[in-house]
C-alpha positions in Angstrom: 22.2 22.8 -14.2 25.1 21.7 -16.4 27.4 21.7 -13.3 24.9 19.4 -11.4 24.8 17.0 -14.4 28.5 17.0 -14.6 28.9 16.1 -10.9 26.3 13.3 -11.3 28.1 11.9 -14.3 31.5 12.0 -12.6 30.0 10.4 -9.4 28.5 7.6 -11.5 31.8 7.1 -13.3 33.8 6.9 -10.1 31.3 4.5 -8.5 31.5 2.3 -11.7 35.2 2.2 -10.9 34.3 0.6 -7.5 32.8 -2.3 -9.3 35.8 -2.5 -11.7 38.2 -2.6 -8.7 36.2 -5.4 -7.2 36.0 -7.5 -10.3 39.7 -7.0 -11.3 41.2 -7.3 -7.8 44.3 -9.5 -7.9 45.4 -9.2 -4.3 45.1 -11.7 -1.6 41.7 -13.3 -1.8 39.8 -14.7 1.2 37.9 -18.0 0.8 34.1 -18.2 1.0 33.3 -20.3 4.2 31.3 -23.5 3.7 27.8 -23.2 5.1 26.8 -26.3 6.9 24.3 -28.4 5.1 20.9 -28.6 6.9 20.2 -26.9 10.1 22.2 -26.2 13.2 20.5 -26.3 16.7 21.8 -24.2 19.5 20.6 -23.8 23.1 17.6 -25.0 24.9 14.1 -23.8 25.7 11.2 -22.6 23.6 12.0 -23.5 19.9 12.8 -20.6 17.6 13.4 -21.1 13.8 16.0 -18.7 12.5 16.8 -18.1 8.8 19.7 -16.0 7.5 19.6 -14.7 3.9 22.0 -12.3 2.1 25.4 -11.8 0.7 29.0 -12.6 1.7 28.3 -10.9 5.1 25.6 -13.5 5.8 28.1 -16.2 5.0 30.9 -14.6 7.0 33.4 -14.3 4.2 36.7 -12.9 5.6 36.4 -15.0 8.8 35.7 -18.6 9.8 32.0 -19.4 9.5 31.5 -19.9 13.2 32.9 -16.3 13.7 30.4 -14.8 11.3 27.2 -13.0 12.2 24.9 -15.9 11.4 26.2 -18.2 14.1 27.1 -15.4 16.5 23.5 -14.0 16.4 22.1 -17.5 16.8 24.3 -18.0 19.9 23.0 -14.7 21.3 19.4 -15.9 20.9 20.2 -19.4 22.1 21.0 -17.9 25.6 17.2 -18.2 26.2 15.8 -20.2 23.3 16.4 -23.4 21.4 17.5 -21.9 18.0 17.3 -23.8 14.8 19.5 -22.0 12.3 19.5 -22.3 8.5 21.7 -20.0 6.4 20.7 -19.5 2.8 23.2 -16.7 2.1 25.5 -16.6 -1.0 28.6 -14.5 -1.6 28.0 -11.8 -4.2 24.3 -11.7 -3.9 22.4 -8.5 -4.4 18.9 -8.0 -3.1 17.3 -9.2 -6.3 19.4 -12.4 -6.0 18.3 -12.8 -2.4 14.7 -12.5 -3.6 15.2 -14.8 -6.6 17.4 -17.5 -5.1 17.1 -17.5 -1.3 13.7 -16.3 0.0 11.5 -19.1 -1.3 13.7 -21.7 0.6 13.7 -19.5 3.7 10.0 -19.1 3.6 9.4 -22.8 3.4 11.1 -23.0 6.8 8.4 -20.7 8.2 11.0 -18.9 10.3 10.3 -17.0 13.5 13.2 -14.6 12.9 15.0 -13.7 9.7 18.3 -11.8 9.3 18.6 -10.1 5.9 22.3 -9.2 5.6 22.6 -7.6 2.2 23.1 -4.2 0.5 26.8 -3.9 -0.1 26.7 -5.4 -3.6 23.7 -3.1 -4.5 26.0 -0.2 -3.5 28.9 -1.3 -5.7 26.8 -2.4 -8.7 24.8 0.8 -8.7 21.5 -0.9 -8.4 18.7 1.7 -8.9 17.2 2.8 -5.6 13.7 2.1 -6.9 14.8 -1.5 -7.7 16.3 -1.9 -4.2 13.0 -0.7 -2.7 10.9 -3.0 -4.9 13.1 -6.1 -4.1 13.2 -5.4 -0.4 9.4 -5.0 -0.2 9.0 -8.3 -2.0 11.4 -10.1 0.3 9.6 -8.8 3.3 6.1 -9.6 1.9 7.1 -13.1 0.9 8.6 -13.9 4.4 5.5 -12.5 6.1 3.2 -14.5 3.8 4.9 -17.7 5.2 4.6 -16.5 8.8 2.7 -13.2 9.5 4.5 -13.0 12.9 8.0 -13.3 11.6 10.5 -10.8 13.0 12.8 -9.5 10.3 16.1 -7.8 10.9 17.7 -5.7 8.1 21.3 -4.8 8.2 21.3 -2.6 5.1 24.7 -2.0 3.5 27.8 -1.8 5.7 30.1 1.2 5.5 31.4 0.9 2.0 33.1 4.3 2.4 35.5 2.7 4.8 36.8 -0.1 2.5 40.6 0.2 2.2 40.7 -1.3 -1.3 39.0 1.8 -2.7 41.2 4.8 -3.4 39.8 8.3 -2.9 37.5 9.9 -4.1 36.0 6.5 -4.8 35.8 5.7 -1.1 34.0 8.9 -0.4 31.4 8.4 -3.1 30.9 4.8 -2.0 30.1 6.2 1.5 27.6 8.7 0.0 26.0 5.8 -2.0 25.8 3.7 1.2 23.8 6.4 2.9 21.4 6.6 -0.1 20.9 2.9 -0.1 20.4 2.7 3.6 17.8 5.4 3.6 15.7 3.1 1.4 16.1 0.3 4.0 15.0 2.7 6.8 12.0 3.9 4.8 10.8 0.4 3.9 11.3 -0.9 7.5 9.2 2.0 8.8 6.2 0.8 6.9 6.0 -2.5 8.7 5.5 -3.9 12.2 8.1 -6.5 13.1 10.7 -5.2 10.7 13.8 -3.7 12.4 16.6 -1.9 10.8 20.0 -2.5 12.4 22.2 0.5 11.5 25.6 -1.3 11.2 27.0 1.3 8.8 26.1 4.3 11.0 27.2 2.7 14.2 30.4 0.9 13.2 31.6 2.8 10.1 33.8 5.2 12.0 35.5 2.2 13.7 36.2 0.6 10.3 37.6 3.9 9.0 40.0 4.3 12.0 41.0 0.6 12.1 41.9 -1.0 8.8 42.8 -4.1 10.8 39.1 -4.9 11.0 39.3 -5.9 7.4 40.3 -9.3 6.0 43.4 -9.8 3.8 41.4 -8.8 0.7 40.9 -5.3 2.2 37.2 -5.6 1.4 35.4 -8.1 3.7 35.4 -7.8 7.5 37.5 -10.2 9.4 36.4 -11.9 12.7 37.0 -8.7 14.7 35.2 -6.7 12.0 32.1 -8.8 12.2 32.4 -8.6 16.0 31.9 -4.9 15.8 28.5 -5.4 14.2 27.3 -7.8 17.0 26.3 -5.2 19.6 24.2 -3.4 16.9 22.6 -6.7 15.8 22.0 -7.9 19.4 20.3 -4.6 20.3 18.0 -5.0 17.3 17.3 -8.6 18.1 16.5 -7.8 21.7 14.0 -5.2 20.6 12.4 -7.6 18.0 12.6 -11.0 19.6 9.4 -12.2 21.2 9.7 -12.9 24.9 10.2 -16.6 25.6 
């Protein structure tokens, strides 16, 4: 019993170091892309309102905004719909911040599709799994209250165990923590119709581990090529979720 407790304490201490490394990083930073004010309209056909909420991955930090997943997924849907995109994401957001600062504005849009790209900061800030579940349920319920037919795509946390900035064994423990957080996402998604989990960590984590060049100069955020590895996973989920039109 004492050994198990010691392992837990050491694990928490090392994960706390992850957060310290992020906060105190003095290497080459990458700017936060400016999100266009108002909406962007792409494509033609039946109208589709598309909202994006989340953290720096929703914003596309590490790449140009147009190369991030918000615009790229909107372009994918615009191949057969007229997509009105509004991005509410904010770099550094945890799920509680998405719930507090982004969801109400997104709900007022009454979107047909919502991408929730968040989870990484809940990994690194050691957010309690029970809090992640509570916040995620509230995010989904609020969006469904605005439009009961909304299709919601959840990315969960990306593969934090592949981040080059973290030394071992921190990187290993960040990977274990990613899996724990994403199990919460999978469990919550399974309770709902029209909520789809897009497993970007499981599907692309090995690529990020093998190819550090997929990371931006800060060795933390994906670059354009890194976000590009997520697109097939997101597109597959969108194809399953998107109403025919």
